[in-house]
N, C-alpha and C positions, 0 to 999 in steps of 0.2 A: 503493497499500500504505499500509495507516495503521500508526503506531508506538500502543498502546494502551499506558499506563500501568494498573501494578497493586496492587492495596491489600490486603494482609494483614489481616483483623482476627482479635484474640484478647483475649479480656479489655478490649477495651472501646481496646486501642490497636495504632499499627501494627506488626506484624513483619514480621522478617525467615525466610523463605520457600526453607530451603535440605534436596533432595531429597530432601519430602515426609515428615524425621521430626519430627513435629507434638512430640512433647515436649521437643523440642530447641528450638525457633525462638526466639529471645529480641528483644524490640525493635527495631524498625529502624534504624541505626546508617548516619547519609545527610550526604552531602556538601554537600547542598541546605537543609536544616534540623536544628536540633538537637532539634525537636520528633517525636515520635511521635502528635499530635492525630491524627486519621486527615483531619479535613476539613483540615488543613496541612500533612501531609503533599502531600495529594490536588492541593490548589492550587499546590505545590511543583514536582509532575510535571506539570501540566498546563501551568504556565512554559514546562518545556522540552519539552515534544511538539507542547501546544496543536493537539491533535488534534481538543478538545471531546470526546473520548470516554473510559472507563476502565474496568476491569474489577475487581471489588468480591469479594473471598473471605472469607466471614462463617466463620472458623473453626472458632467453639464452635457454631452452628449446624448446619454436616457433619459435627459430630464429637457430633454429640446432645444438647448441653448447650444452655443459655437464649440463643437471640437476640440479636445486637447490635440490636434495635430500635430504638430511638434515636439509636443511631448510624448506621444505614439512612436513616434519616428525616431528618438533619440533610443526610445528604450529599445526598437525593434535592433538598432543600431549591437544590441548587450548580448554574449553570447548565450539564450537564455530561448527555453521555449515558450513563447509568450500566447496564452488567453486571454484577449481583449473583449468586451461588451463594450459597447459603445453603440448601445441602440439601437440594433439594426431591424430597420423597416423594410427594405428591402433589397435586391442584389443589387443595386448602385452601392448601399452604404457596403455592401461587405467590400465591393473591388473595391471601395476607398480603403478598407483598412490593409490588403492586400498591396493596393499603388505605395502605400505606406511604412513597406519591408516586411507586414506583419503576415505571418502562414496560418492560424488557426481564428477563425471566427465566433464567439460567443452568441448566441440568435436567444435572446430572453424573451421567454412567455410575456413579459410584462410589455414589451414594445413590439410583439409583430402584430401585424393588420390582422391579419384574416390565414384560412386556412388556405386560400388561393396565394400566399404572398409563401406560406412556409412550403409550398409545389412548387412554387417556383427556385427558390432558393436551391434547394434538393434538385431540382432538373439537370441547373446552370453550372453549382460547384460538386454535385457528389457530394455526398456523406461524409466525407475521409476529414475536411475541416470543417467541419459545421458541428457547433458544439450544443448542446440544446440547454437550456436555463429552466430550468422546470421549476421554476417565482412560484410561491407562497405567501400569506402573508395568516400568519394563524392559522395554517389548514388549508387555505381556503385561496385557490390559484387565482393570484396575480395576473390576469389575463390583461390586454388592453381588448383580446377579440371577444366580445361581449357574450357572444353565446360559450366561451369557455369557463367565464367567471361562475356561471350558477351551476357548472357542470364538477361532478368531483373529484379530485384528483388522478384517480385511476382512469376514471372516461377520455381525459383529456389525455393522459398518456395515450393510451390505445388508440384513440387520432393519430396523435404526432409518430408512436411506431408506424402502424399504417401510410401515414405518409414518407416514412423511409429513414427517418432517426435515431443514431444507435449510440450516440456518444451522450451522456446529459450530465449535467452539475441540477443536484436540487436540492433546494437551498430556500427554507422558510425566514423573508428579509424579520419580522417579527425578535426572532433571535439573535442577529447578528451582532457580534460585540454586548453580549449580555453574562456570558459564560456560566449558562445553565443551562446547560448540558444539547445537545444536539434532538431538535424534534424530530427529524425527514428520518429516524434509524431506520422504522417498524415500515415505512413506504418505500425505503431504499429492497428492504430484503424483501418486499412485493415486487419490485421492479427486479428484481436477482431472479427471483422466478420466473418473470415470466420471462427474460432477455435474459438467459447465461452466457455469452460472448459479452452485449454490449458493456463499454466503459459506461462504470457509474461512479462520480464525483459528488462527494455532497458537503455540509459545513454551517457556521453557523451557530455558536454557543459551545464553542469545544473548551470545557473547561484543562481538563488536562489528560495523562499518560492513559488513564482507565477510559475517559473516553474515546479514545484513540484504538485502543483493544477494542472495545464494542463495535466501534465503526468496521474495523477489521473482521472482526466477526459476522460483524451484517452480508459481508461480500463487497464493502465497498471499495474500489479501486484508487482513488484518491480524496487527501481530505484538505480541503481551505481553510486556512487558519490566518486570524493579523492579531486581533487583543494577545492571543495567550502565548505569542511572539515577542511581542511588542513589550508584555509586562514578564518576563520571564517563567512562568507557569510550565513552559512547553519549549526549554532548550536545548540543544546538540546532542552532550548527553544520554538523555531520555531519549529522544529521537532515534542514536542507534539503539535502543533496546528493544525498539519493537521486529 
């Protein structure tokens, strides 16, 4: 199981995400560095995790503001495998990310406009460079496409499986940065039962080493972590025990 450090970008700096309340996000405070420069913070996180992979959320783009293109292009030049959520709504948005030098695009349920838009993405790019971020808020699908917001998580997942997605981030925004445990564990188990060979990543609320072991037992391939790295709860010594 991979430990995947997370960088949340807002107004060009790294911020601390808490419970999805984006209007309250503030520049990150970390035991790893005094800097809020995304490239510096990302290097410090990678020094701890040593996984060679990271997840970047461009919150400005997700909030339909001006994307952090220059910052993303700078991060793309680092020798890391980056998964980037920049509020993808269409194939053009994915192509914009690839033009910046990025190779993997996160397709957020929160941003995706329709079933047809999802089908177009898979038809144009295939499934390998696309990661479906199955966004929830307190267990309810956080979907831009209205019909999905009234369906159960598994019903929406079934539709996305039929469309062709094979890589997943299962994330409940209400848990992010709260250190109260990961509420998506059972949903990940259900998805693993349906899709034995799919890539499944989760996160949000990771407290400690015990949470990581539980997620590994649930069949998760990767875990997104930010707060527990910044506050020192999970350090290189603990990661080496996994």
